[in-house]
Phi, psi and omega in degrees: 000136183277163179298327177295317180297322183291318180295316180296321178298319181293315183297320180294318180295316178299315181296316181290328178291315179297316176299318178297313178296321179295319183288338177297323185271350181297311182296339180295328179273348188249001184300325181294324179288328182282325187218110180296158179289128180291148176275353182113179182229152181227156166264120185254128177244147177179193182224141172250120185236156173237090189076239177254006181263128178291145172281110190260073178139170181089196184230152170249136179240139175245124181241116181298137177217173174053045178095348176283137183240142182156184181260162173295135178237145178223161178211150177286146177266121183284174181296335176269009180086001182276158175208155173226113177248127178259147179075026180284134180294133175294147181108194184289135177227150168274136178244122176232152182259127184247128180051057176285153177301142180299331180292341184281346179056036176290124180294150184296334181294339175276358181253000178254172179286346178271012182306143184275000179274109185224074185286155173271119179272121179234164178295136172058039178238108178289153181252131174245109187245108176259112183292348176268349179275170176302122185277006182268003178299156182237350183269206183267344176224155177302151185296325180210154178274027185293193180302147187298327183249004189299321182251019184288132173237133176289139176295147179279000000 
């Protein structure tokens, strides 16, 4: 092997080593852009009602939106309308009803990802969700017990 070939081989090794070390540090500065910081998780307890009648069956799903980070969480709805969902992302979530019993008459709009029920999940706050009340509320209870469709707004 000539001296020229040895020098070229050493340059290639140094360049590849430098490139490898440099690429090792790139992900350290970019993780925040790739994955937002989670706000935390909560165990959510509550009831799903249709007027004063419990939705007796099916599943409730929580899908994080608007900056809340986490996975979709679901929980079975018991015969009394109660549910306990663990690991729900803190912050705003879409709440949808999956496979409700036909006898419950839950409207299809509450069964899609465009459901207007979008509660804010906070620590130690049970949810009382009445599907006949205005679904655009954001707290733990509907803002007023007024007429069922008076303040309803369709989601855009």
